[in-house]
N, C-alpha and C positions, 0 to 999 in steps of 0.2 A: 570311869574311863575318858580320859580328853579324845572321843569319838565323834570330834562335831564333821573330820575328815574323810568319815566314811559312809558312804553313799547308802549301803546295807547291813541290817540288826544282822546277828550270828545267833546261834544259837549254839554256847558251850561244850553241852553234851553231844553235841555231831560233831563240832570239830574235832573235841578227846577222845571221844572214846569213856570204856568202862575201866574201872581194876583201880584205878589212881585217885580213890575220892580220901582218904586219911592222905595221901603224899599231895595232892593237890591245897586243902586246907590246915595244913601243919603252918604254925608258927610260932614254933623253938629253935632252939639257936641251930639243931643240927638236923640234915635230912639227909637221910641216907638210902639207898636204892639199890640195892644187889639184885642182878637178872639175868635170865637167859638170854643168849643172840634173841633178835624180833620179838623184843619183851615189851619194845614201844617206851622204855624208860627215857633214852636220851628226846625221842620227838615228843616226848609229854613234857621233858624239864626246859625245851627249849620252846613250847609254846605256853607253860605258866610262864618264863620268865618276859614274852614280850607284853602277854595278855597282863601283867602283875605290874610290869614299868609304864603300860598308857594306863593303867590303874592308879596308882600310888607317884604322882607327883613329888620330884628329889629322889625317887630311886635310883640307883646306879650298878652294875652289875660290871665284876671282873671272873672273865673267863680264863680259867688255865688248866693246861695239861705239862705234862711233865718235859714235853720236849715243842719249844715252839712253832714250830713246821709242819706238826700234826693237825694244828687248829683249825686251815683252812676247811680240809676234806672233813671234817669234824663238826665239832661245835661251828666255826665259823656256817657250816653249809644245812646243819639244820635248825638254827636260829633264821635266815634266808628263807628256810622254806617254811617256819613258821608266820613269819611275816607274810606270805604270801598265804597261806593256807588262811590265815585270818581275814583276809583279802586290805591290809595296810599297809599296799608297798609305797601310796600315795605321802604317808606319814615317817619313813625310814630315810636317812641317808645311812649312804652302804658303802665303806671304803674297805679295800683291797690292800694297800699300800701307808702304810700299814694297816693292820686286819681293826676295823672300827666300825662299831654299827652308832647313829644316833635317832633318838626321836626327835622330830623336828619339833613341835609344839612345844618343849619345857628345855631340849636341849640337852636332855639326859642322855648319857651313853653309856652302851657295853665295851670297856675296854677287854682282850683278850692279849694275854701271859704266858712264858714260856718258863717253869722253873730253871730250864738253863741258863736263863738272866734273871736271877732274885735282886739287882738294884731295880730294875725296872718295876716288881713290883710293887717295890715300897715307897718308889717314887710315885706311886698314884695320888692324882689328886682331882676329885670330881669339882668342876667350877658351878655346875648347875646340880645343890644337892648334895646328897650323902653317899658314901660307898656302903651300902647297905649288902647285897649278896654277892657270893661269891660261887660259882658254879664250877665243882675240879669233876671232869669228864674225864674217863678210862682212871680213875684214883688207883686202882690196881700201882699202875704204874709209879707211883711215888712210894718207893721204899722203904724210905726214912720217913718215923711218926716225930722227928725234929723238922721237918721238910714242911709238914702238915700244920705244924703249931705255927710255924712263920705265917702261914695266909691266914692262921684262927687270928691270929695278931691286927691282921692288915683292917679292918674291918674293927676298927676303934672310934672311940669319939662321941659324946652323945648325941641325941636323937630327941627333938622339942618330941614334950609326948603329946602335943594335940593334932601331932601329921600323920599318926596314923601307922609309919611306918616301922619296922624293922629290920632284926640283920640276921642275917642264917648265910649258912653254910650247906650247899649240897652237893653229896659224893654219889655218883652211879658210876657204879663196873660189873663188870664182870668179876666171879669169884673163883677166880682158877686156884688159891692157892688156901687149905686152910691156917697156912700157918703166917699168914700176910698181919701185922697189925692192926687193922683195920677188924677184924673178927672179933679180938680182946675188947676193943675199945668201943667200939660199938654192938655187936652182937651179943655179945658174953658177959653182957650186965644192963642192969637195969639204971638207967638214967631219965629222968620226967625230959631233959632239954633234949631229948633223942628220939629220935623216928627211925629205927630201924627196920626196913621190911624189904621182902622179897618177893621178886615177880618173875611172871614166865612167859614161854608164847600163847598160853591159851587165852588172855587176856588183852592180845591185840586180834581183834575181828574184825583187819581188814588184811591177814594173811589169806593169798589164796590156796588152792588146794594143791598147788606144786612146793609151797613155803612149809605145807601140814606134811606133804610125805616126807620131804627132807628131812624132817623132825621126827618122823617114826622109822623112817631107814638105820635112823641115828640111834634110836632104843634099841634098835634087835641090833644092829651087827657092832655098835659102840658104845653099848651101855653108861660106861664110868666116862666118858664124854657128855652123854643125853644129860648125867646127871648136871655138869656145871652147865653145859650150853644149852640143855632144853628147859631144865627146871630151875636153874640159877642158886644150885645147892653148891656151897663148899666144894672145892675140888681136895685132893689128898696126896700129898708130894709122896708118896710111896714107892718104891722102885725107880725111882729116879735112873736113868741112862749117865746121865756125868753131873756128875757129882763134883767136879775137878773148878770149877771155877768161882769168877769174882765178878761184882760190880764196881769200877774203878774210871775218875777220871784221869786218862793221862794224852799226853803231846805225842801225834802221830808222826810230827816228820822227826824230832826226837827218837822217835822205836825206828824210823825207817833206815835212817844215816847208820845202823851198825850191819855191819859185810854179814854176819848170820844170818840174815832179816831177806823174806822173800814175801813179795804180795799175795795175798791170795783170793780170788774174786769166785764164787756158785753162784749158778742159775738154774733155780724152778721152777719149772711152769704151770700157770693157773688160770684160771677164768671166772668162770661164774660160782661158783661155791668153795672153790681154795683160789688163795691169793697167788700172785706171781711173787717169786723173793727173790731179791740177789743179796747173796752175802754177802762181806766186804773185810777181809781179815790179814791180819800182818801174823806170817811164823817166823818167831826165832827157835831154826832148828837148832842150835848149838845151846841155847839155855830151855828147849823145850815148853816155850811158853809160844799161846794165839793170840793177837790182840785181834779183837773185832771192833771195827772202827765204824761200820759205815752199814747201811740197811736200806733196803728198796722193798715195801713188802703192801700192795695193792691186785685190789679184787679187780675185774675185768678192761684189764687194759691191754690194747692189742700190740703188734709187730711193733707195729711204725709206734705209739705215744712209748712203747718199754723204750725202742732203739732212741728214741731222742732223748727220754729223762735218763738213761745212760751215759749218752754224750755229754749232755746238759752237767752234769752231775760230775764230768771228769774221769770217766771210766771207760772210754769210748775204744781205748787204744792198750787196755789193762787183758790179759790174757784172764778170758771169762770159761770157765767149766759148765756146760750145761746139760743138763737130764738131754741124755741121749736118745731118747724114745718121744721126740719132736723131730725131727730133721728137717722137716720144710721151717717149722721156726727159727733151729736154728744156722738154714741157709739164709732164711730171709733176715733176721736181724745184722748177717754180715753184709750182705746188698745195702742196706740200711746205713752200714757203716762202724758197726760195730766188728771192727776187721779182723780180731784174734779170736773169738770165739771156735768152741771144737766141743763136740760130744762127749761127757763122760765114758769112762771103762764099765760096764759092765758086765757082770758075769753070776756064777754062783756063790755066793759067802763073800758078796760083793759089801754089803750094807754092813754086816758085822764084822768083815775085816775093818773095814773103816773106821769103824766105831770103836774099836780096841786102840787102833794105831793115833786115833784122836786123843785118846782118853791118856795117852804120856801125854800131853802137853797138859801143862796150867794157862787155863783157857780166861781172861782178861777182858771187861765187855765197859763199854763206853758208854756212860748213862745214858745216851742218846738213843742207843738201839735197845727200844722199848721192846718192839716186836721179838728179838730175839733171846731178850732176857723173859719174857711171855714164856717162849717157847723150851729153853734148855729147861726152867723152872718146874715144864708140865709133863717134858718128854719119856715117858717112862716106858718099862717092860710090859706085853703087855699078858695079858690073864690068857689059859685055856680055856675055851667056854664052855665044856665038860666038865674039867676041874675045879676050877678057878685060882689054878696055881701059876706065878710069873713062869713065862718061856724065853728063850734067848730068840726075841724077836719085837722090836719095838711097834708099840700101839704106833698107831694113825692119827690123826687129829693135829698134834701141835709138833708137824715134822718137817714145814716145808723150808724154813732156815736150816733147819739140821740137815735136810738131805742137801740144800745148796751149798753147807758148811762141809760135809764129805765130799761133794763134788771138786769143790774148790781145794781142797786139801788132799786131793788126790795123788799128785806128782810128789808135794811134798814128804805125804806119808810111804812113799814108793820108794823112795831115794836118798840120798845124804844130803850133805848141805848145800844149798846154793848160799848165789851171793845175789845182792838186789839186781833183778833187769825192770 
């Protein structure tokens, strides 16, 4: 490792922790890690890339998510954290516009790209060394295996054998759906070039008691979700609430131009354990089509930051129907400039009634709405705890944007055709 600028030596086991020995030492073509939330898979990956870029002179890294805008608060933040944890801040130059990190002693770089701009992926050229590694975070978001194949082909070309460098693609993901192509390709068949592993929160020795209690409560109250979010097992997509949807690129301005289309915005509040979720859609009542074109999905966001985000996105003057159980938050957002926000009408049967009416629509989701796609593909009817049979109540867990959609569609579902306003 080129560490002449680091003043103090470090012990990697103390920095990285346990549970990822094979992951850390694997040099095969593919390294695939599915795991639960809080299984430290992303942080371990970030540490590995920073350590090994300083170790292997000439290695460059491409970091990818489905949508570029999601990189800053995920992989980019994790890699900055890894640099700081290793005490190597003096060795790295970090830029936010555009996202980029450079190892100063050698000029090696970490590039950040989204699949929503594939041309920028194909045009990457490493000025110093070779593009050796690709990290695909939240790989579950990549619904098309052909998109992955494009990334696989992006690390091509010969590497000098004496350099010790090797090519590798790392995929980290929460395994929400067992029908995903990643399961069939990497977990269901034996391949000597693949390390496919599962991790859970038990291997994260840095969780505190409150973190562990959160998972223990999930184990008791929501066993299905615990299998995926707690133990990292594949999710089962049986009993889906909505099956009337597809993922497709579309032109929002073109859709908005129709006289039978109205904008629909819904907001579900969250904070610590649950995200705040803003649903952004266009409802065509004449053709019974709901176009989902944008989303906001963040934990730990207060009212001031939320209002700023809504206004910055251009939605401050839109009519937004929010969860009426938080009237103070609604009033505060209105004071902060989200002037047309109001509370949803709630009552007995409102959840199932809203679901039934939305099921009359064909839902078309823009690929950039990655959290909406994850939720709708995991939004299922709950099981009765005593009999195990499905009941006519949606299961909790993947319901934040689903609830926000229901709030936003409240007037559309109650009334007839609206003109766009």
